[in-house]
C-alpha positions in Angstrom: -105.1 234.1 -105.9 -106.4 232.9 -109.3 -109.8 234.2 -110.4 -111.8 233.6 -113.6 -114.6 236.0 -114.1 -117.1 235.2 -116.8 -119.6 237.5 -118.5 -121.9 237.5 -121.6 -124.4 234.8 -121.0 -128.1 235.3 -121.4 -131.2 234.5 -123.3 -131.2 234.5 -127.1 -133.5 233.2 -129.8 -132.4 230.3 -132.0 -130.2 231.5 -134.8 -128.9 234.4 -132.8 -125.5 235.2 -131.4 -123.8 235.7 -128.0 -120.3 236.5 -127.0 -118.8 235.1 -123.8 -115.8 236.7 -122.0 -113.6 235.3 -119.3 -111.1 237.5 -117.6 -108.4 235.6 -115.7 -106.0 236.8 -113.1 -103.5 235.6 -110.6 -101.0 233.8 -112.9 -100.3 233.1 -116.5 -102.2 230.4 -118.4 -100.9 228.4 -121.3 -104.4 227.1 -122.2 -107.8 228.6 -121.8 -111.2 227.6 -123.0 -114.9 226.9 -122.5 -116.8 223.9 -121.4 -120.5 223.5 -120.9 -122.9 221.4 -118.8 -126.6 220.6 -118.8 -128.3 219.0 -115.8 -127.7 215.3 -115.6 -124.9 215.3 -118.1 -121.1 215.5 -117.8 -119.3 218.7 -118.5 -118.2 218.7 -122.1 -115.6 220.6 -124.1 -116.7 223.4 -126.3 -113.3 225.0 -127.4 -109.8 225.6 -126.1 -107.0 227.9 -127.2 -103.3 227.8 -126.3 -101.3 230.9 -125.6 -99.7 230.5 -129.1 -103.2 230.5 -130.7 -103.7 226.9 -131.5 -107.4 226.1 -131.1 -109.5 223.0 -130.6 -113.3 222.7 -131.0 -115.9 220.1 -130.3 -117.7 218.9 -133.4 -120.9 220.7 -132.3 -119.0 224.0 -132.1 -117.0 223.8 -135.3 -118.2 226.3 -137.9 -120.5 228.2 -135.5 -118.3 229.2 -132.6 -115.0 231.0 -132.5 -112.6 231.1 -129.6 -110.0 233.8 -129.2 -107.8 235.3 -126.5 -106.0 238.4 -125.6 -102.9 237.3 -123.9 -102.0 240.8 -122.7 -105.4 240.9 -120.8 -105.5 237.2 -119.9 -108.9 237.1 -121.4 -110.6 234.5 -123.5 -113.7 235.0 -125.7 -116.2 232.7 -127.2 -118.2 234.1 -130.1 -121.3 231.9 -130.6 -123.3 232.2 -133.8 -126.2 230.3 -135.3 -127.2 229.2 -131.8 -129.5 226.2 -131.4 -131.7 225.1 -128.5 -129.3 222.3 -127.8 -126.6 224.9 -127.0 -128.6 225.7 -123.9 -126.3 225.0 -120.9 -124.1 226.5 -118.2 -120.9 227.6 -119.8 -117.7 227.4 -117.7 -114.5 229.2 -118.4 -111.4 226.9 -118.0 -107.8 227.8 -117.6 -104.6 225.8 -117.1 -101.5 227.5 -115.8 -98.0 227.0 -116.9 -97.6 224.6 -113.9 -100.5 222.5 -115.1 -102.9 223.6 -112.4 -106.5 223.8 -113.6 -109.1 226.4 -112.7 -112.8 226.9 -113.4 -115.1 229.9 -113.5 -118.4 230.1 -111.7 -120.4 229.4 -114.9 -122.7 231.6 -116.9 -126.1 230.5 -118.2 -126.8 230.5 -121.9 -130.4 229.8 -122.9 -131.5 229.5 -126.5 -135.2 229.7 -127.1 -136.7 227.9 -130.2 
């Protein structure tokens, strides 16, 4: 059974930092990443990383966020620096298996106060 367990969300002041973690289990994943969603809007890409290390960032994340992964632990991280109020959202861990099945975590709230 595939599980994605997120941690690291919370409340932070603008300009601060947070680190999200997502531990995955149940299979191997060739792509992992983070998406976010605010009420009334579609879920949007934040960043993804392939098992070989190739990364992809949204324009809003470039230069401020860093995605990384530990393949041995099946864990993906998102280091978020210089946070802004507009980064407030529920952040979802994403994983795609080698068989192209997609999975989502339960979401973790990130709130940035101005």
